[in-house]
ChimeraX commands (.cxc) that place a marker at each C-alpha (Angstrom):
marker #1 position -0.01,0.03,-0.02 radius 0.5
marker #1 position 1.39,3.35,-0.93 radius 0.5
marker #1 position 1.92,6.11,1.54 radius 0.5
marker #1 position -0.76,8.85,1.57 radius 0.5
marker #1 position 1.01,12.17,1.24 radius 0.5
marker #1 position -1.73,13.70,3.21 radius 0.5
marker #1 position -0.91,11.88,6.45 radius 0.5
marker #1 position 2.12,14.04,7.31 radius 0.5
marker #1 position 4.28,10.92,7.94 radius 0.5
marker #1 position 7.12,11.67,5.41 radius 0.5
marker #1 position 10.10,13.49,6.67 radius 0.5
marker #1 position 10.84,16.58,4.85 radius 0.5
marker #1 position 14.38,17.63,3.67 radius 0.5
marker #1 position 13.75,20.60,6.03 radius 0.5
marker #1 position 13.51,18.36,9.05 radius 0.5
marker #1 position 15.33,20.15,12.08 radius 0.5
marker #1 position 15.40,23.47,10.58 radius 0.5
marker #1 position 13.34,25.01,13.23 radius 0.5
marker #1 position 15.77,23.58,15.83 radius 0.5
marker #1 position 18.54,25.50,13.92 radius 0.5
marker #1 position 16.54,28.66,14.21 radius 0.5
marker #1 position 16.32,28.13,17.89 radius 0.5
marker #1 position 19.95,27.25,18.41 radius 0.5
marker #1 position 20.82,30.46,16.40 radius 0.5
marker #1 position 18.60,32.89,18.06 radius 0.5
marker #1 position 19.87,31.73,21.51 radius 0.5
marker #1 position 23.44,31.28,20.41 radius 0.5
marker #1 position 24.79,34.35,22.15 radius 0.5
marker #1 position 23.68,33.09,25.61 radius 0.5
marker #1 position 20.53,35.32,25.79 radius 0.5
marker #1 position 18.02,34.31,28.43 radius 0.5
marker #1 position 15.23,36.05,26.47 radius 0.5
marker #1 position 14.27,36.76,22.84 radius 0.5
marker #1 position 11.60,38.89,21.23 radius 0.5
marker #1 position 9.36,37.56,18.47 radius 0.5
marker #1 position 11.13,39.86,16.14 radius 0.5
marker #1 position 14.43,38.45,16.87 radius 0.5
marker #1 position 13.01,34.93,15.95 radius 0.5
marker #1 position 11.42,36.20,12.77 radius 0.5
marker #1 position 14.57,37.91,11.58 radius 0.5
marker #1 position 16.72,34.74,12.22 radius 0.5
marker #1 position 14.11,32.58,10.68 radius 0.5
marker #1 position 14.15,34.72,7.43 radius 0.5
marker #1 position 17.90,34.18,7.16 radius 0.5
marker #1 position 17.36,30.35,6.96 radius 0.5
marker #1 position 15.14,30.58,3.93 radius 0.5
marker #1 position 12.50,28.22,5.37 radius 0.5
marker #1 position 9.75,26.63,3.49 radius 0.5
marker #1 position 6.25,28.28,3.71 radius 0.5
marker #1 position 4.92,25.64,6.16 radius 0.5
marker #1 position 7.69,26.66,8.64 radius 0.5
marker #1 position 7.42,30.32,8.06 radius 0.5
marker #1 position 3.75,29.96,8.85 radius 0.5
marker #1 position 4.73,28.32,12.19 radius 0.5
marker #1 position 6.99,31.32,12.99 radius 0.5
marker #1 position 4.27,33.63,11.85 radius 0.5
marker #1 position 1.96,32.13,14.56 radius 0.5
marker #1 position 4.19,33.35,17.45 radius 0.5
marker #1 position 2.43,36.04,19.43 radius 0.5
marker #1 position 4.13,39.38,20.06 radius 0.5
marker #1 position 6.07,38.69,23.31 radius 0.5
marker #1 position 9.40,38.06,24.92 radius 0.5
marker #1 position 10.23,34.37,25.09 radius 0.5
marker #1 position 12.60,32.29,27.29 radius 0.5
marker #1 position 13.97,29.25,25.16 radius 0.5
marker #1 position 11.53,26.82,26.96 radius 0.5
marker #1 position 8.61,29.05,26.34 radius 0.5
marker #1 position 9.42,29.65,22.65 radius 0.5
marker #1 position 10.00,25.96,22.25 radius 0.5
marker #1 position 6.62,25.24,23.86 radius 0.5
marker #1 position 4.83,27.75,21.63 radius 0.5
marker #1 position 6.44,26.45,18.47 radius 0.5
marker #1 position 5.79,22.72,19.43 radius 0.5
marker #1 position 2.12,23.45,20.11 radius 0.5
marker #1 position 1.88,24.99,16.69 radius 0.5
marker #1 position 3.73,21.97,15.08 radius 0.5
marker #1 position 1.52,19.58,16.74 radius 0.5
marker #1 position -1.59,21.38,15.93 radius 0.5
marker #1 position -0.70,21.12,12.23 radius 0.5
marker #1 position 0.46,17.54,12.57 radius 0.5
marker #1 position 3.89,18.38,11.33 radius 0.5
marker #1 position 5.97,16.84,13.95 radius 0.5
marker #1 position 7.03,13.84,11.89 radius 0.5
marker #1 position 7.38,15.95,8.89 radius 0.5
marker #1 position 9.64,18.98,10.36 radius 0.5
marker #1 position 10.52,17.79,13.76 radius 0.5
marker #1 position 9.92,19.60,17.07 radius 0.5
marker #1 position 12.24,21.85,19.06 radius 0.5
marker #1 position 14.01,21.84,22.41 radius 0.5
marker link #1:1,2 radius 0.2
marker link #1:2,3 radius 0.2
marker link #1:3,4 radius 0.2
marker link #1:4,5 radius 0.2
marker link #1:5,6 radius 0.2
marker link #1:6,7 radius 0.2
marker link #1:7,8 radius 0.2
marker link #1:8,9 radius 0.2
marker link #1:9,10 radius 0.2
marker link #1:10,11 radius 0.2
marker link #1:11,12 radius 0.2
marker link #1:12,13 radius 0.2
marker link #1:13,14 radius 0.2
marker link #1:14,15 radius 0.2
marker link #1:15,16 radius 0.2
marker link #1:16,17 radius 0.2
marker link #1:17,18 radius 0.2
marker link #1:18,19 radius 0.2
marker link #1:19,20 radius 0.2
marker link #1:20,21 radius 0.2
marker link #1:21,22 radius 0.2
marker link #1:22,23 radius 0.2
marker link #1:23,24 radius 0.2
marker link #1:24,25 radius 0.2
marker link #1:25,26 radius 0.2
marker link #1:26,27 radius 0.2
marker link #1:27,28 radius 0.2
marker link #1:28,29 radius 0.2
marker link #1:29,30 radius 0.2
marker link #1:30,31 radius 0.2
marker link #1:31,32 radius 0.2
marker link #1:32,33 radius 0.2
marker link #1:33,34 radius 0.2
marker link #1:34,35 radius 0.2
marker link #1:35,36 radius 0.2
marker link #1:36,37 radius 0.2
marker link #1:37,38 radius 0.2
marker link #1:38,39 radius 0.2
marker link #1:39,40 radius 0.2
marker link #1:40,41 radius 0.2
marker link #1:41,42 radius 0.2
marker link #1:42,43 radius 0.2
marker link #1:43,44 radius 0.2
marker link #1:44,45 radius 0.2
marker link #1:45,46 radius 0.2
marker link #1:46,47 radius 0.2
marker link #1:47,48 radius 0.2
marker link #1:48,49 radius 0.2
marker link #1:49,50 radius 0.2
marker link #1:50,51 radius 0.2
marker link #1:51,52 radius 0.2
marker link #1:52,53 radius 0.2
marker link #1:53,54 radius 0.2
marker link #1:54,55 radius 0.2
marker link #1:55,56 radius 0.2
marker link #1:56,57 radius 0.2
marker link #1:57,58 radius 0.2
marker link #1:58,59 radius 0.2
marker link #1:59,60 radius 0.2
marker link #1:60,61 radius 0.2
marker link #1:61,62 radius 0.2
marker link #1:62,63 radius 0.2
marker link #1:63,64 radius 0.2
marker link #1:64,65 radius 0.2
marker link #1:65,66 radius 0.2
marker link #1:66,67 radius 0.2
marker link #1:67,68 radius 0.2
marker link #1:68,69 radius 0.2
marker link #1:69,70 radius 0.2
marker link #1:70,71 radius 0.2
marker link #1:71,72 radius 0.2
marker link #1:72,73 radius 0.2
marker link #1:73,74 radius 0.2
marker link #1:74,75 radius 0.2
marker link #1:75,76 radius 0.2
marker link #1:76,77 radius 0.2
marker link #1:77,78 radius 0.2
marker link #1:78,79 radius 0.2
marker link #1:79,80 radius 0.2
marker link #1:80,81 radius 0.2
marker link #1:81,82 radius 0.2
marker link #1:82,83 radius 0.2
marker link #1:83,84 radius 0.2
marker link #1:84,85 radius 0.2
marker link #1:85,86 radius 0.2
marker link #1:86,87 radius 0.2
marker link #1:87,88 radius 0.2
marker link #1:88,89 radius 0.2
view
């Protein structure tokens, strides 16, 4: 039986890209980042539209790493994209 592409089970070539964004935005040892910081770093990674949509769902706020990861993972889970793009920590 062929895999249904609508089931979101096929790993994307962009799997793990959001983790790279998180690592980059906190690379300088900051404890807090703003939404704008995340958006700017994400734009530099030339993410696919799906991942840009996830970043775009972030509310205007200041985030700790854990809170940012929780927010992004919630959106990833809500779209059932965890297996496709991975989650962040």
